[in-house]
DOPA-570973 format. One record per atom (N, C-alpha, C): residue in one letter; atom name; x, y, z. Coordinates in Angstrom, 1 decimal. Each point is the difference from the previous one (the first is absolute). Example, Ala and Ser with C-alpha at 12.3 -4.5 7.8 and 13.67 -1.06 7.14 Angstrom:
2
res, atom, u, v, w
A, N, 13.2, -5.7, 7.8
A, CA, -0.9, 1.2, 0.0
A, C, 0.9, 1.2, 0.0
S, N, -0.4, 1.1, -0.7
S, CA, 0.9, 1.1, 0.0
S, C, -0.8, 1.1, 0.8
//
This chain:
155
res, atom, u, v, w
X, N, 66.8, 57.1, 78.7
X, CA, 1.4, -0.3, -0.1
X, C, 0.6, 0.2, 1.4
X, N, 0.9, -0.9, 0.4
X, CA, 0.7, 0.1, 1.3
X, C, 1.5, 0.3, -0.3
X, N, 0.5, 0.9, 0.8
X, CA, 1.4, 0.4, -0.1
X, C, 0.6, -0.2, 1.4
X, N, 1.0, -0.8, 0.1
X, CA, 0.8, -0.1, 1.2
X, C, 1.4, 0.3, -0.2
X, N, 0.6, 0.7, 0.9
X, CA, 1.5, 0.3, -0.1
X, C, 0.6, 0.0, 1.4
X, N, 1.2, -0.3, 0.1
X, CA, 0.7, 0.0, 1.2
X, C, 1.4, 0.7, -0.2
X, N, 0.4, 0.8, 1.0
X, CA, 1.3, 0.6, -0.1
X, C, 0.9, -0.7, 1.2
X, N, 1.2, -0.2, -0.3
X, CA, 0.9, -0.7, 1.0
X, C, 1.3, 0.8, 0.1
X, N, 0.4, 0.2, 1.2
X, CA, 1.4, 0.5, 0.3
X, C, 0.7, -1.1, 0.7
X, N, 1.2, -0.4, -0.5
X, CA, 0.7, -1.1, 0.6
X, C, 1.4, 0.4, 0.3
X, N, 0.5, -0.4, 1.2
X, CA, 1.3, 0.3, 0.4
X, C, 0.7, -1.3, 0.6
X, N, 1.1, -0.4, -0.5
X, CA, 0.7, -1.1, 0.5
X, C, 1.5, 0.4, 0.3
X, N, 0.4, -0.4, 1.2
X, CA, 1.4, 0.4, 0.4
X, C, 0.6, -1.2, 0.7
X, N, 1.3, -0.2, -0.2
X, CA, 0.8, -1.0, 0.8
X, C, 1.2, 0.7, 0.5
X, N, 0.5, -0.5, 1.1
X, CA, 1.2, 0.6, 0.6
X, C, 1.0, -1.2, 0.3
X, N, 1.1, 0.2, -0.6
X, CA, 1.1, -1.0, 0.3
X, C, 1.1, 0.8, 0.7
X, N, 0.3, -0.4, 1.2
X, CA, 1.0, 0.8, 0.8
X, C, 1.4, -0.4, -0.5
X, N, 0.8, 1.0, 0.1
X, CA, 1.5, -0.2, -0.3
X, C, 0.7, 0.1, 1.3
X, N, 0.4, -1.1, 0.6
X, CA, 0.5, 0.0, 1.3
X, C, 1.4, 0.6, 0.1
X, N, 0.3, 0.7, 1.1
X, CA, 1.3, 0.5, 0.2
X, C, 0.3, 1.4, -0.6
X, N, -1.0, 0.6, -0.7
X, CA, 0.2, 1.2, -0.7
X, C, -0.6, 1.2, 0.7
X, N, -0.8, -0.2, 1.1
X, CA, -0.6, 1.2, 0.6
X, C, -0.3, -0.4, 1.5
X, N, -0.3, 1.1, 0.8
X, CA, -0.2, -0.2, 1.4
X, C, -1.5, -0.5, 0.3
X, N, -0.9, 0.2, -1.0
X, CA, -1.4, -0.4, 0.3
X, C, -0.1, -1.5, -0.2
X, N, -1.1, -0.5, 0.6
X, CA, -0.3, -1.5, -0.1
X, C, -1.1, -0.2, -1.0
X, N, -0.2, -1.2, -0.4
X, CA, -1.1, -0.4, -0.9
X, C, -1.3, 0.0, 0.7
X, N, 0.0, 0.2, 1.3
X, CA, -1.3, 0.1, 0.7
X, C, -0.7, 1.3, -0.3
X, N, 0.7, 1.0, -0.6
X, CA, -0.6, 1.2, -0.4
X, C, -0.9, -0.1, -1.3
X, N, 0.2, -1.1, -0.7
X, CA, -0.7, -0.1, -1.2
X, C, -0.8, -1.3, -0.1
X, N, -1.1, 0.0, -0.7
X, CA, -0.8, -1.2, -0.3
X, C, 0.6, -0.7, -1.2
X, N, 0.3, -1.2, 0.0
X, CA, 0.7, -0.7, -1.1
X, C, -0.8, 0.1, -1.3
X, N, -1.3, 0.0, 0.1
X, CA, -0.9, 0.0, -1.2
X, C, -1.3, 0.7, 0.3
X, N, -0.4, 0.9, -0.9
X, CA, -1.2, 0.7, 0.1
X, C, -0.8, -0.1, -1.3
X, N, -1.3, -0.1, 0.1
X, CA, -0.9, -0.1, -1.2
X, C, -1.3, 0.8, 0.4
X, N, -0.3, 1.0, -0.8
X, CA, -1.2, 0.8, 0.1
X, C, -0.8, -0.1, -1.3
X, N, -1.3, -0.3, 0.1
X, CA, -0.9, 0.1, -1.1
X, C, -1.2, 0.7, 0.4
X, N, -0.2, 1.2, -0.6
X, CA, -1.2, 0.8, 0.3
X, C, -0.9, -0.1, -1.3
X, N, -1.2, -0.4, 0.2
X, CA, -0.9, 0.0, -1.1
X, C, -1.3, 0.8, 0.3
X, N, -0.6, 0.5, -1.1
X, CA, -1.3, 0.7, 0.2
X, C, -0.7, -0.1, -1.3
X, N, -1.4, 0.0, 0.1
X, CA, -0.8, 0.0, -1.2
X, C, 0.2, 1.3, -0.7
X, N, 0.4, -0.1, -1.3
X, CA, 0.3, 1.2, -0.8
X, C, -1.1, 0.5, -0.9
X, N, -1.1, -0.6, -0.1
X, CA, -1.0, 0.3, -0.9
X, C, -0.6, 1.4, 0.2
X, N, -0.1, 0.4, 1.3
X, CA, -0.7, 1.2, 0.4
X, C, 0.9, 1.0, 0.8
X, N, 1.3, -0.2, 0.0
X, CA, 0.9, 0.9, 0.8
X, C, 0.1, 1.3, -0.8
X, N, 0.0, 1.1, 0.8
X, CA, 0.3, 1.3, -0.6
X, C, 1.5, 0.3, 0.3
X, N, 0.4, 1.2, -0.5
X, CA, 1.4, 0.3, 0.1
X, C, 0.5, 0.2, 1.4
X, N, -0.9, 0.6, 0.9
X, CA, 0.4, 0.1, 1.4
X, C, 0.1, -1.3, 0.7
X, N, -0.9, -0.9, -0.4
X, CA, 0.1, -1.4, 0.6
X, C, 1.3, -0.7, -0.4
X, N, 0.3, 0.2, -1.3
X, CA, 1.3, -0.7, -0.5
X, C, 1.2, 0.6, 0.8
X, N, 0.0, 1.3, 0.2
X, CA, 1.1, 0.6, 0.7
X, C, 0.0, -0.5, 1.5
X, N, -1.2, -0.1, 0.6
X, CA, 0.0, -0.5, 1.4
X, C, 0.5, -1.5, 0.0
X, N, -0.3, -0.8, -0.9
X, CA, 0.4, -1.3, -0.1
X, C, 1.6, -0.1, -0.2
X, N, 0.5, 0.9, -0.9
X, CA, 1.4, 0.0, -0.2
X, C, 0.7, 0.6, 1.2
X, N, -0.6, 0.9, 0.7
X, CA, 0.6, 0.5, 1.3
X, C, 0.2, -1.2, 1.0
X, N, -1.1, -0.8, 0.1
X, CA, 0.1, -1.1, 0.9
X, C, 1.2, -1.0, -0.4
X, N, 0.1, -0.2, -1.3
X, CA, 1.1, -0.8, -0.5
X, C, 1.4, 0.6, 0.4
X, N, 0.1, 1.3, -0.3
X, CA, 1.3, 0.6, 0.3
X, C, 0.3, 0.0, 1.5
X, N, -1.0, 0.2, 0.9
X, CA, 0.2, -0.1, 1.4
X, C, 0.5, -1.4, 0.4
X, N, -0.7, -1.0, -0.7
X, CA, 0.3, -1.4, 0.3
X, C, 1.5, -0.3, -0.3
X, N, 0.6, 0.6, -1.1
X, CA, 1.3, -0.3, -0.4
X, C, 1.0, 0.9, 0.7
X, N, -0.4, 0.8, 0.9
X, CA, 0.9, 0.8, 0.9
X, C, 0.2, 1.5, -0.4
X, N, -0.9, 0.5, -0.9
X, CA, 0.2, 1.4, -0.3
X, C, -0.5, 0.9, 1.1
X, N, 0.6, 1.1, 0.2
X, CA, -0.4, 1.0, 1.0
X, C, -1.2, 0.8, -0.5
X, N, -1.0, 0.2, 0.9
X, CA, -1.2, 0.8, -0.4
X, C, 0.3, 1.3, -0.6
X, N, 1.0, 0.7, 0.5
X, CA, 0.3, 1.3, -0.6
X, C, 0.5, -0.1, -1.4
X, N, 0.8, -1.0, -0.3
X, CA, 0.5, -0.3, -1.3
X, C, -1.1, -0.3, -1.0
X, N, -1.0, -0.7, 0.5
X, CA, -1.2, -0.4, -0.8
X, C, -0.7, 1.3, -0.4
X, N, -0.3, 0.8, 1.0
X, CA, -0.7, 1.3, -0.3
X, C, 0.8, 0.9, -0.9
X, N, 1.3, 0.0, 0.2
X, CA, 0.8, 0.9, -0.9
X, C, 0.0, -0.6, -1.4
X, N, 0.0, -1.3, -0.2
X, CA, 0.0, -0.6, -1.3
X, C, -1.4, 0.3, -0.7
X, N, -1.0, -0.1, 0.8
X, CA, -1.4, 0.3, -0.6
X, C, 0.0, 1.5, -0.5
X, N, 0.5, 0.9, 0.9
X, CA, -0.1, 1.4, -0.4
X, C, 0.9, 0.3, -1.2
X, N, 1.1, -0.8, -0.2
X, CA, 0.9, 0.2, -1.1
X, C, -0.7, -0.3, -1.3
X, N, -1.1, -0.8, 0.0
X, CA, -0.7, -0.3, -1.2
X, C, -0.7, 1.2, -0.5
X, N, -0.4, 0.9, 0.9
X, CA, -0.8, 1.2, -0.4
X, C, 1.0, 1.2, -0.2
X, N, 0.9, 0.2, 1.0
X, CA, 0.8, 1.2, 0.0
X, C, 1.4, -0.3, -0.6
X, N, 0.0, 0.0, -1.3
X, CA, 1.3, -0.2, -0.7
X, C, -0.1, 0.8, -1.3
X, N, 1.1, 0.1, -0.7
X, CA, 0.1, 0.8, -1.2
X, C, -0.8, -0.6, -1.2
X, N, -0.4, -1.3, 0.1
X, CA, -0.7, -0.6, -1.1
X, C, -1.5, 0.1, 0.1
X, N, -0.5, 0.6, 1.1
X, CA, -1.4, 0.2, 0.1
X, C, -0.3, 1.5, -0.2
X, N, -1.1, 0.2, -0.8
X, CA, -0.4, 1.4, -0.3
X, C, -0.3, 0.7, 1.3
X, N, 0.3, 1.3, 0.0
X, CA, -0.3, 0.8, 1.2
X, C, -1.5, 0.1, 0.2
X, N, -0.8, 0.0, -1.0
X, CA, -1.4, 0.0, 0.1
X, C, -0.5, -1.2, 0.8
X, N, 0.5, -1.2, -0.3
X, CA, -0.3, -1.2, 0.7
X, C, 0.4, 0.0, 1.5
X, N, 1.2, 0.6, 0.2
X, CA, 0.5, 0.2, 1.4
X, C, -0.9, 0.9, 0.8
X, N, -0.5, 1.0, -0.7
X, CA, -0.8, 1.0, 0.7
X, C, -1.4, -0.7, 0.4
X, N, -0.5, -0.9, -0.9
X, CA, -1.2, -0.7, 0.3
X, C, 0.1, -0.8, 1.3
X, N, 1.2, -0.7, 0.1
X, CA, 0.2, -0.8, 1.2
X, C, 0.1, 1.0, 1.3
X, N, 0.7, 1.1, -0.2
X, CA, 0.1, 1.0, 1.1
X, C, -1.4, 0.4, 0.4
X, N, -0.8, 0.3, -0.9
X, CA, -1.4, 0.5, 0.3
X, C, -0.7, -1.1, 0.7
X, N, 0.1, -1.2, -0.4
X, CA, -0.7, -1.2, 0.6
X, C, 0.4, -0.2, 1.5
X, N, 1.3, 0.2, 0.3
X, CA, 0.5, -0.3, 1.3
X, C, 0.4, 1.3, 0.8
X, N, -0.5, 1.2, -0.5
X, CA, 0.2, 1.3, 0.6
X, C, 1.5, 0.2, 0.3
X, N, 0.8, -0.2, -1.0
X, CA, 1.5, 0.3, 0.1
X, C, 0.3, 1.3, -0.8
X, N, 1.1, 0.6, 0.4
X, CA, 0.5, 1.2, -0.6
X, C, 1.4, -0.3, -0.6
X, N, 0.1, 0.3, -1.3
X, CA, 1.3, -0.2, -0.7
X, C, 0.9, 1.1, 0.4
X, N, 1.3, -0.3, 0.1
X, CA, 1.0, 1.0, 0.4
X, C, -0.1, 1.3, -0.8
X, N, -0.2, -0.1, -1.3
X, CA, 0.0, 1.2, -0.8
X, C, -1.2, 0.9, 0.4
X, N, -1.0, -0.5, 0.7
X, CA, -1.2, 0.7, 0.3
X, C, 0.0, 0.6, 1.5
X, N, 1.1, -0.3, 0.7
X, CA, 0.1, 0.5, 1.4
X, C, 0.0, 1.5, 0.1
X, N, 0.7, 0.7, -0.9
X, CA, 0.0, 1.5, 0.1
X, C, -1.4, 0.5, -0.1
X, N, -0.8, -0.5, -1.0
X, CA, -1.4, 0.5, -0.2
X, C, -0.8, -0.3, 1.3
X, N, 0.2, -1.2, 0.5
X, CA, -0.8, -0.5, 1.2
X, C, 0.4, 0.9, 1.2
X, N, 1.3, 0.4, 0.1
X, CA, 0.4, 0.8, 1.1
X, C, -0.7, 1.4, -0.1
X, N, 0.0, 0.5, -1.2
X, CA, -0.7, 1.3, -0.2
X, C, -1.5, 0.0, 0.3
X, N, -0.6, -1.1, -0.3
X, CA, -1.4, -0.2, 0.4
X, C, -0.2, 0.0, 1.5
X, N, 0.9, -0.7, 0.7
X, CA, 0.0, 0.0, 1.5
X, C, 0.2, 1.4, 0.6
X, N, 0.9, 0.7, -0.6
X, CA, 0.3, 1.4, 0.5
X, C, -1.3, 0.8, -0.2
X, N, -0.6, -0.1, -1.1
X, CA, -1.2, 0.8, -0.3
X, C, -1.1, -0.4, 0.9
X, N, -0.2, -1.3, 0.3
X, CA, -1.0, -0.5, 0.9
X, C, 0.2, 0.5, 1.4
X, N, 1.3, 0.0, 0.4
X, CA, 0.3, 0.5, 1.4
X, C, -0.2, 1.5, 0.1
X, N, 0.3, 0.7, -1.0
X, CA, -0.3, 1.5, 0.0
X, C, -1.5, 0.2, 0.1
X, N, -0.8, -0.7, -0.8
X, CA, -1.5, 0.2, 0.1
X, C, -0.5, -0.4, 1.4
X, N, 0.6, -1.0, 0.6
X, CA, -0.5, -0.4, 1.3
X, C, 0.4, 1.1, 1.0
X, N, 1.2, 0.5, -0.1
X, CA, 0.4, 1.1, 0.9
X, C, -0.9, 1.2, -0.1
X, N, -0.3, 0.3, -1.3
X, CA, -0.9, 1.2, -0.2
X, C, -1.4, -0.3, 0.6
X, N, -0.6, -1.2, -0.2
X, CA, -1.3, -0.3, 0.6
X, C, 0.1, 0.1, 1.5
X, N, 1.0, -0.6, 0.6
X, CA, 0.2, 0.0, 1.4
X, C, 0.1, 1.4, 0.6
X, N, 0.8, 0.9, -0.7
X, CA, 0.1, 1.4, 0.4
X, C, -1.3, 0.7, -0.1
X, N, -0.8, -0.2, -1.0
X, CA, -1.3, 0.6, -0.2
X, C, -0.9, -0.5, 1.1
X, N, 0.0, -1.2, 0.4
X, CA, -0.9, -0.5, 1.0
X, C, 0.4, 0.6, 1.4
X, N, 1.3, 0.1, 0.3
X, CA, 0.4, 0.6, 1.3
X, C, -0.3, 1.5, 0.0
X, N, 0.1, 0.7, -1.1
X, CA, -0.3, 1.4, -0.1
X, C, -1.5, 0.3, 0.2
X, N, -0.8, -0.8, -0.6
X, CA, -1.5, 0.2, 0.0
X, C, -0.7, -0.7, 1.2
X, N, 0.5, -1.1, 0.5
X, CA, -0.7, -0.7, 1.0
X, C, 0.8, -0.2, 1.3
X, N, 1.3, 0.3, 0.0
X, CA, 0.8, -0.1, 1.2
X, C, 0.1, -1.4, 0.4
X, N, 0.0, -0.2, 1.3
X, CA, 0.2, -1.4, 0.5
X, C, -1.4, -0.6, 0.2
X, N, 0.0, -1.1, 0.7
X, CA, -1.3, -0.7, 0.2
X, C, -1.0, 0.9, 0.6
X, N, -1.3, -0.1, -0.4
X, CA, -1.0, 0.9, 0.6
X, C, -0.2, -0.4, 1.5
X, N, -0.2, 1.1, 0.8
X, CA, -0.3, -0.2, 1.4
X, C, -1.5, 0.2, 0.3
X, N, -0.5, -0.9, 0.8
X, CA, -1.4, 0.1, 0.4
X, C, 0.0, 0.5, 1.4
X, N, -0.9, 0.9, 0.3
X, CA, 0.0, 0.6, 1.4
X, C, -0.2, -1.1, 1.0
X, N, 0.8, -0.1, 1.0
X, CA, -0.1, -1.0, 1.0
X, C, 0.8, -1.3, -0.3
X, N, 0.6, 0.0, -1.2
X, CA, 0.7, -1.2, -0.4
X, C, 1.4, 0.1, 0.7
X, N, 0.3, -0.9, 0.8
X, CA, 1.3, 0.0, 0.7
X, C, 1.0, -0.9, -0.6
X, N, -0.3, -0.5, -1.1
X, CA, 0.9, -0.9, -0.7
X, C, 0.9, 0.8, -0.9
X, N, 1.3, -0.2, 0.1
X, CA, 0.9, 0.7, -1.0
X, C, -0.1, -0.7, -1.4
X, N, 0.5, 0.7, -1.0
X, CA, 0.0, -0.7, -1.4
X, C, 0.6, -1.4, 0.1
X, N, -0.5, -0.9, -0.8
X, CA, 0.5, -1.3, 0.0
X, C, 1.5, -0.1, -0.3
X, N, 0.7, -0.8, 0.7
X, CA, 1.4, -0.2, -0.1
X, C, 0.5, -1.0, 1.0
X, N, 1.2, 0.0, 0.3
X, CA, 0.6, -0.9, 1.0
X, C, -0.5, 0.3, 1.4
X, N, -0.1, 1.3, 0.3
X, CA, -0.5, 0.3, 1.4
X, C, -1.5, -0.4, 0.2
X, N, -0.7, 0.0, -1.1
X, CA, -1.4, -0.4, 0.1
X, C, -0.1, -1.5, 0.3
X, N, 0.8, -0.8, -0.5
X, CA, 0.0, -1.4, 0.3
X, C, 0.4, -0.2, 1.5
X, N, 1.0, 0.8, 0.4
X, CA, 0.3, -0.1, 1.5
X, C, -1.2, 0.4, 0.8
X, N, -0.7, 1.1, -0.4
X, CA, -1.2, 0.4, 0.8
X, C, -1.0, -1.1, 0.0
X, N, -0.3, -0.6, -1.1
X, CA, -0.9, -1.1, 0.0
X, C, 0.4, -1.2, 0.9
X, N, 1.3, -0.3, 0.0
X, CA, 0.5, -1.1, 0.9
X, C, -0.2, 0.4, 1.4
X, N, 0.4, 1.3, 0.3
X, CA, -0.2, 0.5, 1.4
X, C, -1.4, 0.0, 0.5
X, N, -0.9, 0.4, -0.9
X, CA, -1.4, 0.0, 0.4
X, C, -0.6, -1.4, 0.1
X, N, 0.6, -1.0, -0.6
X, CA, -0.5, -1.3, 0.1
X, C, 0.6, -0.8, 1.2
X, N, 1.0, 0.5, 0.6
X, CA, 0.6, -0.7, 1.2
X, C, -1.1, -0.2, 1.0
X, N, 0.0, -1.3, 0.5
X, CA, -1.0, -0.4, 1.0
X, C, -1.3, -0.3, -0.5
X, N, -0.3, 0.1, -1.3
X, CA, -1.3, -0.3, -0.6
X, C, -0.2, -1.5, -0.2
X, N, 1.1, -0.7, -0.4
X, CA, -0.1, -1.4, -0.2
X, C, -0.2, -0.8, 1.2
//
């Protein structure tokens, strides 16, 4: 069995100037515009449909920010279950506003653990280990300067 399908987005516009009512001229507008976007629809998935519709909306003059905002409003509104919103958040690594306090507490805990590990390292191991006869200071900005100075005249 063969199945064929096509989706079409069509836009037609005409402009009829009203002379003497404004300071702009009719050169600013195209008198007639026609857009027809077609695509095979038999195997399109939801993301491909949205991409196609995005192209159509750009074609008729929509702002990309408005398009993205409209797409997000399909997910994040009062008519969509919170469970479904959270699935989208997980898929795109987003944090919902009501979860920010918990996320902040996790960051504070992580920072405290990092500070504790760093203090333990400095207490037990000190700074970079020194090798007898090693005249290089610990790596840092001055080390890069020392390497540059030692390379002068080599090239």
